All heavy atoms as a GROMACS GRO file, in nm:
protein
  644
    1MET      N    1  10.004  10.896  13.260
    1MET     CA    2   9.903  10.796  13.241
    1MET      C    3   9.778  10.838  13.318
    1MET      O    4   9.787  10.877  13.433
    1MET     CB    5   9.955  10.660  13.291
    1MET     CG    6   9.856  10.548  13.270
    1MET     SD    7   9.913  10.385  13.323
    1MET     CE    8  10.062  10.364  13.230
    2GLY      N    9   9.663  10.829  13.250
    2GLY     CA   10   9.537  10.865  13.315
    2GLY      C   11   9.492  10.758  13.413
    2GLY      O   12   9.516  10.640  13.393
    3ARG      N   13   9.431  10.802  13.519
    3ARG     CA   14   9.382  10.708  13.620
    3ARG      C   15   9.231  10.719  13.625
    3ARG      O   16   9.176  10.829  13.631
    3ARG     CB   17   9.443  10.742  13.755
    3ARG     CG   18   9.413  10.643  13.864
    3ARG     CD   19   9.504  10.670  13.984
    3ARG     NE   20   9.474  10.582  14.093
    3ARG     CZ   21   9.519  10.458  14.105
    3ARG    NH1   22   9.597  10.408  14.012
    3ARG    NH2   23   9.487  10.385  14.208
    4GLN      N   24   9.164  10.604  13.621
    4GLN     CA   25   9.019  10.600  13.620
    4GLN      C   26   8.969  10.503  13.726
    4GLN      O   27   9.037  10.408  13.762
    4GLN     CB   28   8.967  10.550  13.483
    4GLN     CG   29   9.012  10.632  13.365
    4GLN     CD   30   8.949  10.769  13.363
    4GLN    OE1   31   8.830  10.782  13.389
    4GLN    NE2   32   9.027  10.870  13.334
    5SER      N   33   8.848  10.529  13.771
    5SER     CA   34   8.782  10.436  13.860
    5SER      C   35   8.661  10.382  13.783
    5SER      O   36   8.576  10.460  13.741
    5SER     CB   37   8.736  10.507  13.988
    5SER     OG   38   8.662  10.418  14.067
    6ILE      N   39   8.658  10.252  13.763
    6ILE     CA   40   8.547  10.193  13.689
    6ILE      C   41   8.488  10.076  13.766
    6ILE      O   42   8.556  10.014  13.848
    6ILE     CB   43   8.588  10.148  13.547
    6ILE    CG1   44   8.702  10.046  13.552
    6ILE    CG2   45   8.628  10.267  13.462
    6ILE    CD1   46   8.740   9.988  13.417
    7SER      N   47   8.363  10.048  13.740
    7SER     CA   48   8.295   9.936  13.805
    7SER      C   49   8.265   9.829  13.702
    7SER      O   50   8.237   9.860  13.586
    7SER     CB   51   8.164   9.984  13.869
    7SER     OG   52   8.190  10.084  13.964
    8PHE      N   53   8.269   9.704  13.746
    8PHE     CA   54   8.241   9.591  13.659
    8PHE      C   55   8.125   9.511  13.716
    8PHE      O   56   8.108   9.505  13.838
    8PHE     CB   57   8.363   9.498  13.647
    8PHE     CG   58   8.482   9.562  13.584
    8PHE    CD1   59   8.590   9.602  13.660
    8PHE    CD2   60   8.486   9.584  13.447
    8PHE    CE1   61   8.700   9.661  13.602
    8PHE    CE2   62   8.596   9.644  13.388
    8PHE     CZ   63   8.703   9.683  13.465
    9THR      N   64   8.050   9.448  13.628
    9THR     CA   65   7.950   9.354  13.676
    9THR      C   66   8.024   9.237  13.740
    9THR      O   67   8.143   9.215  13.713
    9THR     CB   68   7.862   9.302  13.562
    9THR    OG1   69   7.945   9.232  13.469
    9THR    CG2   70   7.786   9.416  13.494
   10GLN      N   71   7.956   9.161  13.823
   10GLN     CA   72   8.022   9.050  13.891
   10GLN      C   73   8.082   8.950  13.793
   10GLN      O   74   8.199   8.911  13.810
   10GLN     CB   75   7.924   8.980  13.985
   10GLN     CG   76   7.991   8.870  14.065
   10GLN     CD   77   7.899   8.806  14.166
   10GLN    OE1   78   7.786   8.847  14.183
   10GLN    NE2   79   7.947   8.702  14.232
   11PRO      N   80   8.009   8.908  13.687
   11PRO     CA   81   8.071   8.811  13.595
   11PRO      C   82   8.196   8.868  13.526
   11PRO      O   83   8.296   8.797  13.509
   11PRO     CB   84   7.961   8.783  13.492
   11PRO     CG   85   7.834   8.823  13.558
   11PRO     CD   86   7.869   8.932  13.654
   12ASN      N   87   8.192   8.995  13.489
   12ASN     CA   88   8.309   9.055  13.424
   12ASN      C   89   8.426   9.068  13.522
   12ASN      O   90   8.541   9.043  13.485
   12ASN     CB   91   8.274   9.191  13.365
   12ASN     CG   92   8.188   9.179  13.242
   12ASN    OD1   93   8.176   9.072  13.183
   12ASN    ND2   94   8.127   9.289  13.203
   13ASP      N   95   8.397   9.106  13.646
   13ASP     CA   96   8.503   9.117  13.745
   13ASP      C   97   8.566   8.981  13.773
   13ASP      O   98   8.689   8.970  13.781
   13ASP     CB   99   8.448   9.177  13.875
   13ASP     CG  100   8.558   9.212  13.973
   13ASP    OD1  101   8.658   9.277  13.931
   13ASP    OD2  102   8.545   9.175  14.092
   14GLU      N  103   8.483   8.877  13.782
   14GLU     CA  104   8.536   8.742  13.804
   14GLU      C  105   8.623   8.698  13.686
   14GLU      O  106   8.728   8.636  13.706
   14GLU     CB  107   8.422   8.644  13.828
   14GLU     CG  108   8.354   8.665  13.962
   14GLU     CD  109   8.228   8.583  13.980
   14GLU    OE1  110   8.195   8.500  13.892
   14GLU    OE2  111   8.160   8.603  14.083
   15TRP      N  112   8.580   8.731  13.565
   15TRP     CA  113   8.660   8.695  13.447
   15TRP      C  114   8.794   8.767  13.449
   15TRP      O  115   8.899   8.707  13.421
   15TRP     CB  116   8.582   8.728  13.319
   15TRP     CG  117   8.655   8.686  13.195
   15TRP    CD1  118   8.659   8.563  13.138
   15TRP    CD2  119   8.737   8.770  13.113
   15TRP    NE1  120   8.738   8.565  13.026
   15TRP    CE2  121   8.787   8.690  13.009
   15TRP    CE3  122   8.773   8.905  13.118
   15TRP    CZ2  123   8.871   8.741  12.910
   15TRP    CZ3  124   8.857   8.955  13.019
   15TRP    CH2  125   8.905   8.873  12.917
   16LEU      N  126   8.792   8.896  13.481
   16LEU     CA  127   8.917   8.973  13.489
   16LEU      C  128   9.011   8.912  13.594
   16LEU      O  129   9.131   8.894  13.569
   16LEU     CB  130   8.888   9.119  13.524
   16LEU     CG  131   8.824   9.204  13.415
   16LEU    CD1  132   8.774   9.336  13.473
   16LEU    CD2  133   8.921   9.229  13.301
   17LYS      N  134   8.956   8.881  13.710
   17LYS     CA  135   9.039   8.822  13.816
   17LYS      C  136   9.099   8.688  13.770
   17LYS      O  137   9.216   8.660  13.797
   17LYS     CB  138   8.956   8.799  13.942
   17LYS     CG  139   8.923   8.926  14.018
   17LYS     CD  140   8.835   8.895  14.138
   17LYS     CE  141   8.792   9.022  14.208
   17LYS     NZ  142   8.696   8.996  14.318
   18ALA      N  143   9.019   8.608  13.701
   18ALA     CA  144   9.068   8.478  13.653
   18ALA      C  145   9.183   8.496  13.554
   18ALA      O  146   9.280   8.419  13.557
   18ALA     CB  147   8.954   8.399  13.588
   19GLN      N  148   9.174   8.598  13.469
   19GLN     CA  149   9.282   8.622  13.373
   19GLN      C  150   9.410   8.661  13.444
   19GLN      O  151   9.519   8.619  13.404
   19GLN     CB  152   9.242   8.733  13.274
   19GLN     CG  153   9.120   8.701  13.191
   19GLN     CD  154   9.134   8.571  13.116
   19GLN    OE1  155   9.228   8.552  13.039
   19GLN    NE2  156   9.043   8.479  13.140
   20VAL      N  157   9.399   8.741  13.548
   20VAL     CA  158   9.517   8.782  13.625
   20VAL      C  159   9.573   8.662  13.701
   20VAL      O  160   9.696   8.644  13.707
   20VAL     CB  161   9.483   8.898  13.720
   20VAL    CG1  162   9.599   8.930  13.814
   20VAL    CG2  163   9.444   9.023  13.640
   21GLU      N  164   9.485   8.577  13.753
   21GLU     CA  165   9.531   8.461  13.830
   21GLU      C  166   9.608   8.361  13.743
   21GLU      O  167   9.694   8.290  13.793
   21GLU     CB  168   9.412   8.392  13.897
   21GLU     CG  169   9.358   8.471  14.015
   21GLU     CD  170   9.227   8.415  14.070
   21GLU    OE1  171   9.180   8.310  14.021
   21GLU    OE2  172   9.174   8.477  14.163
   22THR      N  173   9.577   8.356  13.614
   22THR     CA  174   9.650   8.265  13.525
   22THR      C  175   9.786   8.321  13.487
   22THR      O  176   9.859   8.257  13.411
   22THR     CB  177   9.570   8.237  13.396
   22THR    OG1  178   9.557   8.359  13.322
   22THR    CG2  179   9.435   8.176  13.424
   23LYS      N  180   9.819   8.438  13.537
   23LYS     CA  181   9.947   8.505  13.510
   23LYS      C  182   9.959   8.554  13.366
   23LYS      O  183  10.067   8.588  13.320
   23LYS     CB  184  10.066   8.415  13.545
   23LYS     CG  185  10.063   8.358  13.685
   23LYS     CD  186  10.091   8.463  13.789
   23LYS     CE  187  10.113   8.399  13.923
   23LYS     NZ  188  10.034   8.452  14.029
   24GLU      N  189   9.846   8.554  13.295
   24GLU     CA  190   9.847   8.609  13.159
   24GLU      C  191   9.872   8.760  13.164
   24GLU      O  192   9.938   8.816  13.079
   24GLU     CB  193   9.713   8.579  13.091
   24GLU     CG  194   9.704   8.622  12.946
   24GLU     CD  195   9.785   8.534  12.852
   24GLU    OE1  196   9.813   8.418  12.886
   24GLU    OE2  197   9.821   8.583  12.744
   25TYR      N  198   9.819   8.822  13.268
   25TYR     CA  199   9.836   8.966  13.290
   25TYR      C  200   9.875   8.986  13.436
   25TYR      O  201   9.835   8.909  13.523
   25TYR     CB  202   9.706   9.042  13.261
   25TYR     CG  203   9.665   9.034  13.117
   25TYR    CD1  204   9.580   8.934  13.072
   25TYR    CD2  205   9.713   9.125  13.024
   25TYR    CE1  206   9.542   8.925  12.938
   25TYR    CE2  207   9.676   9.118  12.890
   25TYR     CZ  208   9.591   9.017  12.848
   25TYR     OH  209   9.555   9.009  12.717
   26SER      N  210   9.950   9.091  13.462
   26SER     CA  211   9.994   9.115  13.599
   26SER      C  212   9.890   9.189  13.683
   26SER      O  213   9.898   9.189  13.805
   26SER     CB  214  10.126   9.191  13.600
   26SER     OG  215  10.110   9.319  13.540
   27SER      N  216   9.794   9.253  13.615
   27SER     CA  217   9.690   9.327  13.688
   27SER      C  218   9.568   9.345  13.599
   27SER      O  219   9.574   9.329  13.477
   27SER     CB  220   9.741   9.465  13.730
   27SER     OG  221   9.761   9.546  13.614
   28LYS      N  222   9.456   9.378  13.663
   28LYS     CA  223   9.334   9.406  13.587
   28LYS      C  224   9.356   9.529  13.498
   28LYS      O  225   9.305   9.534  13.386
   28LYS     CB  226   9.215   9.428  13.680
   28LYS     CG  227   9.164   9.299  13.741
   28LYS     CD  228   9.026   9.318  13.802
   28LYS     CE  229   9.036   9.350  13.948
   28LYS     NZ  230   8.904   9.358  14.013
   29SER      N  231   9.431   9.625  13.546
   29SER     CA  232   9.458   9.745  13.466
   29SER      C  233   9.530   9.710  13.336
   29SER      O  234   9.497   9.761  13.229
   29SER     CB  235   9.543   9.846  13.544
   29SER     OG  236   9.470   9.899  13.651
   30GLU      N  237   9.630   9.622  13.345
   30GLU     CA  238   9.703   9.580  13.226
   30GLU      C  239   9.608   9.511  13.128
   30GLU      O  240   9.612   9.535  13.006
   30GLU     CB  241   9.817   9.486  13.264
   30GLU     CG  242   9.898   9.440  13.145
   30GLU     CD  243  10.004   9.337  13.181
   30GLU    OE1  244  10.017   9.300  13.299
   30GLU    OE2  245  10.073   9.293  13.088
   31LEU      N  246   9.521   9.426  13.180
   31LEU     CA  247   9.425   9.355  13.096
   31LEU      C  248   9.327   9.451  13.030
   31LEU      O  249   9.302   9.442  12.909
   31LEU     CB  250   9.350   9.251  13.180
   31LEU     CG  251   9.235   9.176  13.114
   31LEU    CD1  252   9.276   9.110  12.984
   31LEU    CD2  253   9.177   9.074  13.210
   32VAL      N  254   9.274   9.544  13.105
   32VAL     CA  255   9.179   9.641  13.049
   32VAL      C  256   9.247   9.725  12.942
   32VAL      O  257   9.191   9.750  12.835
   32VAL     CB  258   9.116   9.728  13.160
   32VAL    CG1  259   9.035   9.844  13.100
   32VAL    CG2  260   9.026   9.643  13.250
   33ASN      N  261   9.371   9.767  12.966
   33ASN     CA  262   9.445   9.843  12.865
   33ASN      C  263   9.464   9.761  12.738
   33ASN      O  264   9.452   9.812  12.626
   33ASN     CB  265   9.581   9.889  12.919
   33ASN     CG  266   9.571  10.022  12.989
   33ASN    OD1  267   9.515  10.117  12.935
   33ASN    ND2  268   9.624  10.029  13.109
   34ASP      N  269   9.494   9.632  12.753
   34ASP     CA  270   9.510   9.545  12.636
   34ASP      C  271   9.377   9.532  12.561
   34ASP      O  272   9.374   9.536  12.438
   34ASP     CB  273   9.562   9.408  12.679
   34ASP     CG  274   9.602   9.322  12.560
   34ASP    OD1  275   9.662   9.375  12.463
   34ASP    OD2  276   9.572   9.201  12.562
   35LEU      N  277   9.268   9.516  12.632
   35LEU     CA  278   9.137   9.507  12.568
   35LEU      C  279   9.102   9.635  12.492
   35LEU      O  280   9.048   9.631  12.381
   35LEU     CB  281   9.029   9.475  12.672
   35LEU     CG  282   9.038   9.336  12.735
   35LEU    CD1  283   8.940   9.325  12.852
   35LEU    CD2  284   9.013   9.228  12.634
   36VAL      N  285   9.136   9.750  12.550
   36VAL     CA  286   9.111   9.878  12.483
   36VAL      C  287   9.197   9.888  12.357
   36VAL      O  288   9.150   9.930  12.251
   36VAL     CB  289   9.136   9.997  12.579
   36VAL    CG1  290   9.134  10.128  12.503
   36VAL    CG2  291   9.032   9.997  12.690
   37ARG      N  292   9.324   9.847  12.365
   37ARG     CA  293   9.411   9.849  12.246
   37ARG      C  294   9.353   9.760  12.136
   37ARG      O  295   9.351   9.798  12.018
   37ARG     CB  296   9.552   9.800  12.281
   37ARG     CG  297   9.643   9.906  12.340
   37ARG     CD  298   9.788   9.859  12.349
   37ARG     NE  299   9.806   9.751  12.444
   37ARG     CZ  300   9.823   9.767  12.575
   37ARG    NH1  301   9.826   9.889  12.626
   37ARG    NH2  302   9.840   9.663  12.654
   38GLN      N  303   9.305   9.642  12.173
   38GLN     CA  304   9.245   9.552  12.075
   38GLN      C  305   9.121   9.614  12.012
   38GLN      O  306   9.100   9.604  11.891
   38GLN     CB  307   9.210   9.418  12.140
   38GLN     CG  308   9.331   9.334  12.177
   38GLN     CD  309   9.291   9.207  12.250
   38GLN    OE1  310   9.191   9.145  12.219
   38GLN    NE2  311   9.371   9.169  12.349
   39ALA      N  312   9.038   9.677  12.094
   39ALA     CA  313   8.917   9.741  12.043
   39ALA      C  314   8.952   9.855  11.948
   39ALA      O  315   8.886   9.873  11.844
   39ALA     CB  316   8.831   9.791  12.159
   40ARG      N  317   9.055   9.932  11.981
   40ARG     CA  318   9.097  10.041  11.894
   40ARG      C  319   9.149   9.987  11.761
   40ARG      O  320   9.119  10.043  11.655
   40ARG     CB  321   9.204  10.126  11.964
   40ARG     CG  322   9.146  10.205  12.081
   40ARG     CD  323   9.251  10.275  12.163
   40ARG     NE  324   9.324  10.369  12.080
   40ARG     CZ  325   9.447  10.412  12.107
   40ARG    NH1  326   9.510  10.368  12.213
   40ARG    NH2  327   9.506  10.497  12.029
   41GLN      N  328   9.226   9.877  11.764
   41GLN     CA  329   9.276   9.815  11.642
   41GLN      C  330   9.160   9.764  11.558
   41GLN      O  331   9.157   9.783  11.435
   41GLN     CB  332   9.371   9.700  11.676
   41GLN     CG  333   9.420   9.621  11.556
   41GLN     CD  334   9.507   9.701  11.461
   41GLN    OE1  335   9.565   9.803  11.497
   41GLN    NE2  336   9.517   9.657  11.338
   42GLN      N  337   9.063   9.700  11.620
   42GLN     CA  338   8.946   9.652  11.547
   42GLN      C  339   8.870   9.768  11.482
   42GLN      O  340   8.824   9.756  11.369
   42GLN     CB  341   8.853   9.574  11.640
   42GLN     CG  342   8.906   9.439  11.680
   42GLN     CD  343   8.819   9.370  11.783
   42GLN    OE1  344   8.734   9.432  11.846
   42GLN    NE2  345   8.842   9.242  11.802
   43GLN      N  346   8.859   9.880  11.555
   43GLN     CA  347   8.788   9.995  11.499
   43GLN      C  348   8.862  10.052  11.379
   43GLN      O  349   8.800  10.091  11.280
   43GLN     CB  350   8.768  10.103  11.606
   43GLN     CG  351   8.679  10.216  11.558
   43GLN     CD  352   8.540  10.167  11.522
   43GLN    OE1  353   8.474  10.105  11.603
   43GLN    NE2  354   8.496  10.194  11.400
   44ARG      N  355   8.996  10.055  11.384
   44ARG     CA  356   9.073  10.101  11.268
   44ARG      C  357   9.047  10.009  11.148
   44ARG      O  358   9.034  10.056  11.034
   44ARG     CB  359   9.222  10.105  11.301
   44ARG     CG  360   9.262  10.225  11.384
   44ARG     CD  361   9.414  10.243  11.392
   44ARG     NE  362   9.481  10.133  11.458
   44ARG     CZ  363   9.503  10.125  11.590
   44ARG    NH1  364   9.462  10.222  11.669
   44ARG    NH2  365   9.567  10.022  11.641
   45GLN      N  366   9.041   9.879  11.173
   45GLN     CA  367   9.015   9.784  11.065
   45GLN      C  368   8.875   9.803  11.008
   45GLN      O  369   8.857   9.802  10.885
   45GLN     CB  370   9.034   9.641  11.116
   45GLN     CG  371   9.177   9.611  11.153
   45GLN     CD  372   9.192   9.488  11.240
   45GLN    OE1  373   9.094   9.427  11.281
   45GLN    NE2  374   9.315   9.452  11.271
   46ILE      N  375   8.779   9.821  11.095
   46ILE     CA  376   8.641   9.844  11.049
   46ILE      C  377   8.634   9.972  10.968
   46ILE      O  378   8.570   9.976  10.862
   46ILE     CB  379   8.545   9.848  11.170
   46ILE    CG1  380   8.531   9.708  11.230
   46ILE    CG2  381   8.408   9.905  11.130
   46ILE    CD1  382   8.464   9.706  11.367
   47ASP      N  383   8.699  10.077  11.015
   47ASP     CA  384   8.699  10.205  10.943
   47ASP      C  385   8.762  10.189  10.805
   47ASP      O  386   8.714  10.244  10.706
   47ASP     CB  387   8.773  10.312  11.023
   47ASP     CG  388   8.700  10.353  11.151
   47ASP    OD1  389   8.580  10.318  11.166
   47ASP    OD2  390   8.764  10.416  11.236
   48TRP      N  391   8.874  10.113  10.796
   48TRP     CA  392   8.942  10.093  10.669
   48TRP      C  393   8.851  10.018  10.572
   48TRP      O  394   8.836  10.056  10.457
   48TRP     CB  395   9.072  10.017  10.691
   48TRP     CG  396   9.148   9.992  10.564
   48TRP    CD1  397   9.234  10.080  10.502
   48TRP    CD2  398   9.144   9.875  10.483
   48TRP    NE1  399   9.283  10.022  10.388
   48TRP    CE2  400   9.230   9.896  10.374
   48TRP    CE3  401   9.078   9.754  10.493
   48TRP    CZ2  402   9.250   9.801  10.275
   48TRP    CZ3  403   9.098   9.659  10.395
   48TRP    CH2  404   9.183   9.683  10.286
   49ILE      N  405   8.789   9.910  10.619
   49ILE     CA  406   8.700   9.831  10.534
   49ILE      C  407   8.579   9.914  10.492
   49ILE      O  408   8.538   9.912  10.375
   49ILE     CB  409   8.656   9.701  10.606
   49ILE    CG1  410   8.776   9.607  10.620
   49ILE    CG2  411   8.542   9.632  10.531
   49ILE    CD1  412   8.753   9.489  10.712
   50SER      N  413   8.523   9.991  10.584
   50SER     CA  414   8.409  10.077  10.551
   50SER      C  415   8.445  10.179  10.444
   50SER      O  416   8.368  10.204  10.351
   50SER     CB  417   8.358  10.149  10.676
   50SER     OG  418   8.304  10.057  10.767
   51ALA      N  419   8.563  10.239  10.458
   51ALA     CA  420   8.608  10.338  10.358
   51ALA      C  421   8.625  10.271  10.222
   51ALA      O  422   8.589  10.328  10.118
   51ALA     CB  423   8.738  10.404  10.403
   52LYS      N  424   8.682  10.152  10.222
   52LYS     CA  425   8.702  10.078  10.097
   52LYS      C  426   8.567  10.046  10.032
   52LYS      O  427   8.550  10.062   9.911
   52LYS     CB  428   8.779   9.950  10.129
   52LYS     CG  429   8.840   9.881  10.014
   52LYS     CD  430   8.969   9.945   9.975
   52LYS     CE  431   9.050   9.846   9.895
   52LYS     NZ  432   9.140   9.911   9.803
   53LEU      N  433   8.472  10.001  10.113
   53LEU     CA  434   8.339   9.970  10.061
   53LEU      C  435   8.268  10.096  10.010
   53LEU      O  436   8.204  10.094   9.904
   53LEU     CB  437   8.254   9.902  10.169
   53LEU     CG  438   8.294   9.760  10.205
   53LEU    CD1  439   8.216   9.713  10.326
   53LEU    CD2  440   8.272   9.666  10.087
   54GLU      N  441   8.280  10.205  10.086
   54GLU     CA  442   8.216  10.331  10.044
   54GLU      C  443   8.274  10.379   9.911
   54GLU      O  444   8.201  10.422   9.822
   54GLU     CB  445   8.235  10.438  10.152
   54GLU     CG  446   8.162  10.566  10.120
   54GLU     CD  447   8.174  10.668  10.232
   54GLU    OE1  448   8.190  10.628  10.349
   54GLU    OE2  449   8.167  10.788  10.200
   55LYS      N  450   8.406  10.370   9.897
   55LYS     CA  451   8.470  10.410   9.772
   55LYS      C  452   8.418  10.326   9.656
   55LYS      O  453   8.386  10.378   9.549
   55LYS     CB  454   8.622  10.397   9.783
   55LYS     CG  455   8.697  10.438   9.659
   55LYS     CD  456   8.847  10.421   9.676
   55LYS     CE  457   8.920  10.454   9.546
   55LYS     NZ  458   9.062  10.426   9.556
   56ALA      N  459   8.410  10.196   9.678
   56ALA     CA  460   8.362  10.106   9.573
   56ALA      C  461   8.215  10.136   9.538
   56ALA      O  462   8.178  10.140   9.421
   56ALA     CB  463   8.377   9.960   9.616
   57GLU      N  464   8.135  10.160   9.640
   57GLU     CA  465   7.993  10.189   9.617
   57GLU      C  466   7.977  10.321   9.542
   57GLU      O  467   7.892  10.332   9.452
   57GLU     CB  468   7.918  10.195   9.750
   57GLU     CG  469   7.898  10.059   9.813
   57GLU     CD  470   7.839  10.066   9.954
   57GLU    OE1  471   7.823  10.176  10.008
   57GLU    OE2  472   7.810   9.958  10.009
   58ASN      N  473   8.056  10.420   9.578
   58ASN     CA  474   8.044  10.551   9.512
   58ASN      C  475   8.092  10.548   9.368
   58ASN      O  476   8.041  10.622   9.284
   58ASN     CB  477   8.122  10.657   9.591
   58ASN     CG  478   8.056  10.692   9.722
   58ASN    OD1  479   7.936  10.670   9.740
   58ASN    ND2  480   8.132  10.744   9.816
   59SER      N  481   8.189  10.463   9.339
   59SER     CA  482   8.241  10.456   9.204
   59SER      C  483   8.161  10.360   9.116
   59SER      O  484   8.170  10.364   8.994
   59SER     CB  485   8.388  10.412   9.204
   59SER     OG  486   8.398  10.277   9.242
   60GLY      N  487   8.084  10.275   9.182
   60GLY     CA  488   8.006  10.178   9.108
   60GLY      C  489   8.085  10.051   9.080
   60GLY      O  490   8.030   9.950   9.040
   61PHE      N  491   8.215  10.055   9.100
   61PHE     CA  492   8.299   9.937   9.079
   61PHE      C  493   8.433   9.960   9.148
   61PHE      O  494   8.465  10.070   9.190
   61PHE     CB  495   8.321   9.909   8.930
   61PHE     CG  496   8.400  10.017   8.862
   61PHE    CD1  497   8.538  10.010   8.853
   61PHE    CD2  498   8.336  10.129   8.808
   61PHE    CE1  499   8.611  10.111   8.791
   61PHE    CE2  500   8.410  10.230   8.747
   61PHE     CZ  501   8.546  10.221   8.737
   62THR      N  502   8.509   9.856   9.158
   62THR     CA  503   8.646   9.866   9.209
   62THR      C  504   8.736   9.787   9.115
   62THR      O  505   8.694   9.688   9.057
   62THR     CB  506   8.658   9.814   9.354
   62THR    OG1  507   8.793   9.824   9.396
   62THR    CG2  508   8.613   9.670   9.366
   63SER      N  509   8.857   9.832   9.103
   63SER     CA  510   8.952   9.760   9.018
   63SER      C  511   9.016   9.644   9.092
   63SER      O  512   9.079   9.558   9.031
   63SER     CB  513   9.058   9.855   8.964
   63SER     OG  514   9.130   9.912   9.072
   64ASP      N  515   9.000   9.642   9.225
   64ASP     CA  516   9.055   9.532   9.304
   64ASP      C  517   8.966   9.409   9.290
   64ASP      O  518   8.843   9.419   9.291
   64ASP     CB  519   9.063   9.570   9.452
   64ASP     CG  520   9.166   9.678   9.480
   64ASP    OD1  521   9.249   9.704   9.392
   64ASP    OD2  522   9.163   9.735   9.591
   65SER      N  523   9.030   9.295   9.278
   65SER     CA  524   8.955   9.170   9.272
   65SER      C  525   8.906   9.133   9.412
   65SER      O  526   8.956   9.185   9.513
   65SER     CB  527   9.042   9.057   9.218
   65SER     OG  528   9.140   9.021   9.314
   66LYS      N  529   8.812   9.042   9.416
   66LYS     CA  530   8.761   8.992   9.544
   66LYS      C  531   8.877   8.936   9.626
   66LYS      O  532   8.886   8.960   9.747
   66LYS     CB  533   8.656   8.885   9.517
   66LYS     CG  534   8.602   8.816   9.638
   66LYS     CD  535   8.489   8.720   9.605
   66LYS     CE  536   8.536   8.612   9.512
   66LYS     NZ  537   8.437   8.506   9.488
   67GLU      N  538   8.968   8.866   9.561
   67GLU     CA  539   9.083   8.807   9.630
   67GLU      C  540   9.176   8.916   9.685
   67GLU      O  541   9.231   8.902   9.795
   67GLU     CB  542   9.160   8.713   9.536
   67GLU     CG  543   9.086   8.586   9.500
   67GLU     CD  544   8.976   8.607   9.394
   67GLU    OE1  545   8.977   8.711   9.324
   67GLU    OE2  546   8.889   8.519   9.383
   68GLN      N  547   9.195   9.023   9.608
   68GLN     CA  548   9.281   9.132   9.655
   68GLN      C  549   9.221   9.201   9.777
   68GLN      O  550   9.293   9.233   9.872
   68GLN     CB  551   9.303   9.234   9.543
   68GLN     CG  552   9.393   9.186   9.431
   68GLN     CD  553   9.394   9.283   9.314
   68GLN    OE1  554   9.288   9.331   9.272
   68GLN    NE2  555   9.512   9.310   9.262
   69ILE      N  556   9.092   9.226   9.772
   69ILE     CA  557   9.026   9.290   9.886
   69ILE      C  558   9.035   9.202  10.009
   69ILE      O  559   9.066   9.248  10.119
   69ILE     CB  560   8.880   9.325   9.853
   69ILE    CG1  561   8.875   9.433   9.744
   69ILE    CG2  562   8.804   9.370   9.977
   69ILE    CD1  563   8.736   9.460   9.688
   70LEU      N  564   9.012   9.072   9.992
   70LEU     CA  565   9.022   8.978  10.103
   70LEU      C  566   9.164   8.974  10.158
   70LEU      O  567   9.185   8.979  10.279
   70LEU     CB  568   8.977   8.839  10.060
   70LEU     CG  569   8.977   8.732  10.167
   70LEU    CD1  570   8.886   8.769  10.283
   70LEU    CD2  571   8.936   8.598  10.109
   71LYS      N  572   9.264   8.971  10.069
   71LYS     CA  573   9.404   8.969  10.112
   71LYS      C  574   9.439   9.096  10.189
   71LYS      O  575   9.501   9.090  10.295
   71LYS     CB  576   9.496   8.956   9.991
   71LYS     CG  577   9.643   8.950  10.027
   71LYS     CD  578   9.732   8.940   9.904
   71LYS     CE  579   9.878   8.946   9.948
   71LYS     NZ  580   9.966   8.984   9.843
   72GLN      N  581   9.397   9.211  10.138
   72GLN     CA  582   9.424   9.337  10.206
   72GLN      C  583   9.356   9.340  10.344
   72GLN      O  584   9.414   9.386  10.443
   72GLN     CB  585   9.375   9.455  10.122
   72GLN     CG  586   9.454   9.477   9.996
   72GLN     CD  587   9.389   9.580   9.905
   72GLN    OE1  588   9.281   9.631   9.933
   72GLN    NE2  589   9.455   9.610   9.793
   73SER      N  590   9.235   9.289  10.350
   73SER     CA  591   9.162   9.287  10.477
   73SER      C  592   9.233   9.198  10.579
   73SER      O  593   9.250   9.236  10.696
   73SER     CB  594   9.020   9.236  10.457
   73SER     OG  595   8.948   9.323  10.373
   74LYS      N  596   9.278   9.081  10.535
   74LYS     CA  597   9.350   8.991  10.625
   74LYS      C  598   9.481   9.051  10.671
   74LYS      O  599   9.520   9.036  10.788
   74LYS     CB  600   9.374   8.856  10.557
   74LYS     CG  601   9.249   8.772  10.546
   74LYS     CD  602   9.279   8.638  10.481
   74LYS     CE  603   9.154   8.553  10.474
   74LYS     NZ  604   9.180   8.422  10.413
   75GLU      N  605   9.551   9.119  10.582
   75GLU     CA  606   9.677   9.184  10.619
   75GLU      C  607   9.652   9.291  10.726
   75GLU      O  608   9.731   9.305  10.820
   75GLU     CB  609   9.744   9.245  10.496
   75GLU     CG  610   9.806   9.142  10.404
   75GLU     CD  611   9.855   9.201  10.271
   75GLU    OE1  612   9.830   9.320  10.245
   75GLU    OE2  613   9.916   9.125  10.194
   76ARG      N  614   9.544   9.366  10.710
   76ARG     CA  615   9.511   9.469  10.809
   76ARG      C  616   9.473   9.406  10.942
   76ARG      O  617   9.508   9.457  11.048
   76ARG     CB  618   9.397   9.557  10.759
   76ARG     CG  619   9.423   9.629  10.631
   76ARG     CD  620   9.470   9.764  10.636
   76ARG     NE  621   9.410   9.849  10.735
   76ARG     CZ  622   9.458   9.969  10.761
   76ARG    NH1  623   9.561  10.013  10.695
   76ARG    NH2  624   9.404  10.045  10.851
   77LEU      N  625   9.401   9.294  10.936
   77LEU     CA  626   9.361   9.225  11.059
   77LEU      C  627   9.481   9.172  11.135
   77LEU      O  628   9.484   9.176  11.257
   77LEU     CB  629   9.267   9.108  11.025
   77LEU     CG  630   9.123   9.142  11.000
   77LEU    CD1  631   9.047   9.020  10.952
   77LEU    CD2  632   9.058   9.195  11.128
   78ASN      N  633   9.579   9.123  11.063
   78ASN     CA  634   9.696   9.063  11.126
   78ASN      C  635   9.806   9.162  11.157
   78ASN      O  636   9.912   9.125  11.204
   78ASN     CB  637   9.750   8.948  11.040
   78ASN     CG  638   9.650   8.837  11.027
   78ASN    OD1  639   9.575   8.809  11.119
   78ASN    ND2  640   9.645   8.773  10.912
   79GLY      N  641   9.780   9.289  11.131
   79GLY     CA  642   9.875   9.394  11.165
   79GLY      C  643   9.984   9.403  11.068
   79GLY      O  644  10.086   9.446  11.068
   0.00000   0.00000   0.00000
């Protein structure tokens, strides 16, 4: 596991501490790792949607209905 030293602004540090104090996370490191995982998941979803849109734009149309695209997007969002 990589070890990093990072600095937070005071409001962000206070928010991190508050999350740990509520026992939601056992440490700031655990919380930051969870936030990074969430950001990576969001980026995968954005990349998937962007690729789908690019394909549709390049072809001039898509065979998927609006409802199908929305359903697929929601499925990707919910894992």
